[in-house]
Every structure is written in C-alpha cells, then in structure tokens.
C-alpha positions in Angstrom: -73.3 72.2 -0.1 -74.7 74.8 2.2 -72.5 75.0 5.2 -72.4 78.7 6.1 -68.6 78.8 6.4 -68.3 78.1 2.7 -70.9 80.6 1.7 -69.7 83.5 3.7 -66.1 83.4 4.9 -63.9 81.8 2.3 -62.0 83.8 -0.3 -63.1 82.5 -3.7 -60.1 82.1 -6.0 -62.0 80.6 -8.9 -65.7 81.0 -9.5 -67.3 77.9 -10.7 -70.6 77.9 -12.5 -73.0 75.4 -14.1 -70.9 74.8 -17.1 -67.6 74.6 -15.2 -68.3 73.5 -11.6 -64.8 74.0 -10.1 -63.8 76.3 -7.2 -60.7 77.0 -5.2 -61.2 78.5 -1.8 -58.4 80.0 0.4 -59.1 79.5 4.1 -57.5 80.2 7.4 -58.2 78.6 10.8 -58.9 80.2 13.2 -58.8 83.6 11.4 -61.8 82.8 9.2 -63.4 80.3 11.5 -62.3 77.9 14.3 -63.8 74.8 12.6 -65.9 73.5 9.8 -68.6 71.1 11.3 -68.8 67.6 10.1 -70.8 67.4 6.9 -71.0 65.8 3.5 -71.9 66.7 0.0 -71.9 65.3 -3.5 -68.9 67.2 -4.8 -65.3 66.0 -4.7 -63.1 67.9 -2.3 -59.4 68.3 -2.0 -57.8 70.0 1.1 -54.2 71.2 0.5 -52.4 72.4 3.6 -50.3 75.5 2.9 -49.1 76.6 6.4 -49.5 75.5 10.0 -51.2 72.6 11.6 -54.8 71.4 12.1 -57.0 68.3 12.2 -59.2 66.9 9.4 -61.6 64.1 10.0 -62.9 61.9 7.1 -65.5 59.3 7.8 -64.8 59.7 11.5 -61.1 59.0 11.0 -59.0 61.9 12.4 -55.8 63.1 10.6 -53.5 65.5 12.2 -52.2 67.6 9.2 -49.4 70.0 8.6 -47.9 72.1 5.8 -47.8 70.3 2.5 -50.3 67.5 3.4 -53.1 66.6 1.1 -56.5 65.2 2.1 -58.8 63.8 -0.5 -62.6 63.6 0.2 -64.6 61.7 -2.4 -68.3 62.5 -2.9 -70.5 61.4 0.0 -67.8 61.1 2.7 -68.3 62.8 6.0 -65.6 65.3 6.9 -64.7 68.2 9.2 -61.9 70.6 9.7 -60.8 72.1 13.0 -58.0 73.9 14.8 -55.4 71.7 16.5 -54.6 73.1 20.0 -53.4 76.7 19.5 -51.9 76.3 16.0 -53.2 78.2 13.0 -53.6 76.6 9.6 -53.9 78.0 6.1 -55.3 75.7 3.4 -56.7 75.5 -0.1 -60.1 73.9 -0.5 -60.6 72.6 -4.1 -64.2 71.6 -4.7 -65.6 70.3 -8.0 -68.2 68.0 -9.5 -66.9 64.8 -11.0 -69.5 65.0 -13.7 -67.4 67.7 -15.4 -64.9 65.0 -16.3 -67.4 62.4 -17.4 -68.3 61.7 -21.1 -71.2 60.1 -22.8 -72.2 56.5 -21.9 -69.7 54.0 -23.1 -66.7 56.1 -22.0 -64.2 53.8 -20.2 -63.1 56.4 -17.6 -66.7 57.1 -16.7 -67.8 53.5 -16.5 -64.8 51.9 -14.9 -63.7 54.7 -12.5 -66.0 57.8 -12.1 -69.3 56.0 -11.8 -68.0 53.5 -9.3 -66.3 56.4 -7.4 -69.6 58.3 -7.2 -71.4 55.1 -5.9 -68.7 54.5 -3.2 -67.5 51.3 -4.9 -64.0 52.6 -5.4 -62.1 54.0 -2.4 -58.5 55.2 -2.1 -56.6 56.6 0.9 -57.9 60.0 2.1 -54.6 61.2 3.6 -51.4 61.8 1.7 -48.6 63.2 3.8 -45.5 64.6 2.2 -43.6 61.3 2.5 -46.4 59.3 0.7 -45.3 57.6 -2.5 -48.2 59.2 -4.3 -47.5 62.7 -3.0 -45.2 64.0 -5.7 -47.7 63.3 -8.5 -50.6 64.7 -6.5 -48.8 67.9 -5.4 -47.6 68.5 -9.0 -51.2 68.5 -10.2 -52.4 70.8 -7.4 -49.5 73.2 -7.8 -50.2 73.4 -11.6 -53.8 74.2 -10.9 -52.7 76.9 -8.6 -50.6 78.5 -11.3 -53.5 78.2 -13.9 -56.0 79.8 -11.5 -53.7 82.8 -10.7 -54.3 84.3 -14.2 -57.1 82.3 -15.8 -55.6 82.3 -19.3 -57.8 81.8 -22.3 -58.8 78.1 -22.4 -57.8 77.6 -18.7 -60.7 75.1 -18.5 -58.7 72.6 -20.7 -55.7 72.9 -18.5 -57.6 72.5 -15.2 -59.4 69.4 -16.6 -56.1 68.0 -17.8 -54.6 68.3 -14.3 -57.7 66.7 -12.7 -57.3 63.7 -15.0 -53.7 63.4 -14.0 -54.6 63.7 -10.4 -57.2 60.9 -10.7 -54.5 58.7 -12.5 -52.3 59.2 -9.5 -55.1 58.3 -7.1 -56.0 55.3 -9.2 -52.4 54.1 -8.9 -52.5 54.4 -5.1 -53.1 51.2 -3.0 -56.9 50.6 -2.6 -58.4 50.4 0.9 -59.2 47.0 2.4 -62.6 45.6 1.6 -64.0 46.1 5.1 -63.6 49.9 4.7 -65.9 50.0 1.7 -69.3 49.9 3.3 -70.5 51.2 6.7 -74.3 51.4 7.3 -73.7 53.4 10.4 -72.1 56.1 8.3 -75.0 56.1 5.9 -77.5 56.7 8.8 -75.2 59.3 10.3 -75.0 61.1 7.0 -78.8 61.3 6.8 -79.1 62.9 10.2 -76.2 65.3 9.8 -77.6 66.5 6.5 -81.0 66.9 8.2 -79.4 69.1 10.8 -77.5 71.1 8.2 -80.8 71.9 6.4 -83.1 72.3 9.3 -81.0 73.6 12.2 -83.0 76.9 12.1 -86.2 75.1 13.0 -87.2 73.3 16.2 -85.7 69.7 16.1 -86.8 67.1 18.6 -85.1 63.8 19.4 -88.2 62.1 17.9 -87.6 64.0 14.5 -84.0 62.9 14.4 -84.8 59.3 15.4 -87.4 59.0 12.6 -84.8 60.0 10.0 -82.7 57.0 11.0 -85.7 54.7 11.5 -84.8 54.2 15.2 -86.6 54.4 18.4 -85.7 57.5 20.4 -83.7 55.6 23.0 -81.8 53.6 20.3 -81.1 56.7 18.3 -79.6 58.5 21.3 -77.3 55.5 22.0 -76.4 55.2 18.3 -75.6 58.9 17.9 -73.4 59.1 21.0 -71.6 55.9 20.2 -70.6 57.2 16.7 -70.1 60.9 17.5 -68.9 60.7 21.1 -71.4 63.5 22.0 -75.1 63.6 22.6 -77.4 64.6 19.7 -78.6 67.6 21.8 -75.1 68.8 22.4 -74.2 68.3 18.8 -77.2 70.3 17.6 -76.5 73.2 20.0 -72.8 73.2 19.0 -73.7 73.3 15.3 -76.2 76.2 15.9 -73.6 78.1 17.8 -71.1 77.7 15.0 -73.6 79.0 12.5 -74.4 81.9 14.9 -70.7 82.8 15.1 -70.5 82.9 11.3 -73.4 85.2 11.1 -72.0 87.5 13.8 -68.9 87.9 11.6 -70.5 88.1 8.2 -73.7 90.1 8.9 -74.8 93.2 10.8 -78.0 91.5 12.2 -78.7 92.0 15.9 -77.8 89.3 18.4 -81.5 88.8 19.0 -82.1 88.1 15.3 -79.1 85.8 14.9 -80.2 83.8 17.9 -83.6 83.3 16.4 -82.1 82.6 13.0 -80.0 79.8 14.3 -82.7 78.0 16.2 -82.4 79.5 19.7 -85.8 80.5 21.0 -84.5 81.8 24.3 -82.0 84.7 24.1 -80.5 84.2 27.6 -80.0 80.5 26.9 -78.3 81.4 23.6 -76.0 83.9 25.4 -75.1 81.4 28.1 -74.3 78.6 25.6 -72.4 81.0 23.3 -70.2 82.2 26.2 -69.5 78.6 27.2 -68.3 77.7 23.7 -66.4 80.9 22.8 -65.5 82.3 26.2 -67.1 85.6 25.5 -70.6 87.1 24.8 -71.9 87.3 21.2 -71.4 91.1 21.3 -67.8 90.9 22.4 -67.2 88.1 19.9 -68.2 90.5 17.1 -66.2 93.4 18.6 -63.1 91.3 18.7 -63.4 90.4 15.0 -63.8 94.2 14.3 -60.8 95.1 16.4 -63.0 96.9 18.9 -62.4 94.8 22.0 -62.4 96.9 25.1 
C-alpha cells in the first residue's frame, strides 16, 4: 500500500515488519488530512472509530460512521475515508497481512477460511455499528489489542495473534452477504485503473492510457468511469493529484514548484488555480495554516 497519507501522516502505534506484518495507526480527520482517496491493497484493514463522525466507503457503498463503529475491509476491497460535513473524526487503522495467521498446507483454518477470504469467495458485512449483534465480540478483540500494543510485553505477538483469531471467529459467525454481492466485474476493472493512478499519478496519464488498462475504447471508458465513480476520470485524476500535493505540503519542505511537478502538474498556474478551488486557499497559505503562520 503506497497511499501518501499512510506513509507520511499517521502516527504509528505498532511497527510491523516482515516477520510480523501488523500495524496500528492513529489518525484524525481533518487534522491529519481531510480524506483518504479511494484505493485498495492486499492487506486486511480494520477501521475503529474513536471519536466524532465521518464517512467510510467500501466497494462504493457509503457508511456514515460515528464513535465506536467498526468497519472491516478485507483484502482487495475498494475503500476511502472522508470528513462528513464539518465534523472531525479520530480513528484507529489496523492493517495486517492475513498470511501471518496461515499455517502450512492442510491447515483447516487456512483452507476453509483464509484462502477463500483472500480470493474473495467469503464475504461478511463491512459495517458493524455499536448495536450490531457481532459488535461486542469484535470490540472486545480490538480493545484487547489496544491494551497489548500500549506496552508491547514480551511475547505480545502471541497475544495479538490470539485476538485476531478470535476476531475472525466473530466475523465467521456473522451473517454472510447475499450471493449477488460476491462478484462484480466492474469493481475489478475499477480496481485496476485506481491502482494504476495510485502508482503513476506523477506521470502524464492520458485517457487512452487509462482506457487500455480496462480494455475499453476511450469513449466507453469515460462513460464507464463516470457511471461508477460519479465523476469524470480527468476530475478524479486531478483531485487525487491535489490530495497528494496537500500531503507533501504538510510533510515536506519542498517548494510549491517542485511539489506541483512531483504530483503530475506540468503548469504551475494551473496547479495553483486547481488547488485553490479544492482547498479554498493557495498552496503557500495552506502550508502556513498548518504551521500556525496564517496571516
């Protein structure tokens, strides 16, 4: 996963590594960032709302969330996080690789649950509000992991894994989604193009390049993208680049000129105009506000 927000702005509570790929990030919207653009990755993600209100979208389904709510994002599912109106939101973002729980071939948990989950053959509800029947069991596991990761006692890895197994048991017990939710070719094509943008947004991207990723003609691609995303591809690309530029303005000391070029804007005046339209201020003032230097 290489969304800039996760690399540069979240406070890391637990540092995962190759042998124990588990992280807890503490985030605040809009203090850290106003939104996390729609994206996907091969890790499992759990979003645990601690304070306030916001909006989380999973596979294009929006969920207004508030304190205590839990959102589960299995590997490969599209998701985004954004501010809701003028509310702020603090949340925990738990990201880990399911492979850390899988045993050698022949293990029943791996063969009957984890492998099908990775392949999108098992789906469960994404949204668990505080009045959900499964909520007590899920929140118990998440709160226990919070306690473990406050002090990282010797052998904490065993305790974290134990809570993750308990969490998956609770998810497995939740009612499965209807069959018609299990496969959506439009989402697969959308994932391909969104990942392409995430990786290549710094470069020049033409409609023809994006259409080729999906195997569509340019006209069909433009209709497809707008019908699914409710915004044109060009507007989406510009908005994504502006979000990345805002992150760099807050997390680096690079000049506005360099940041514009780094995020795919060849024309500085066009970048300034588009940035002001999105953030209601110039890039320079945006940086000054974050540093408490607003005039």
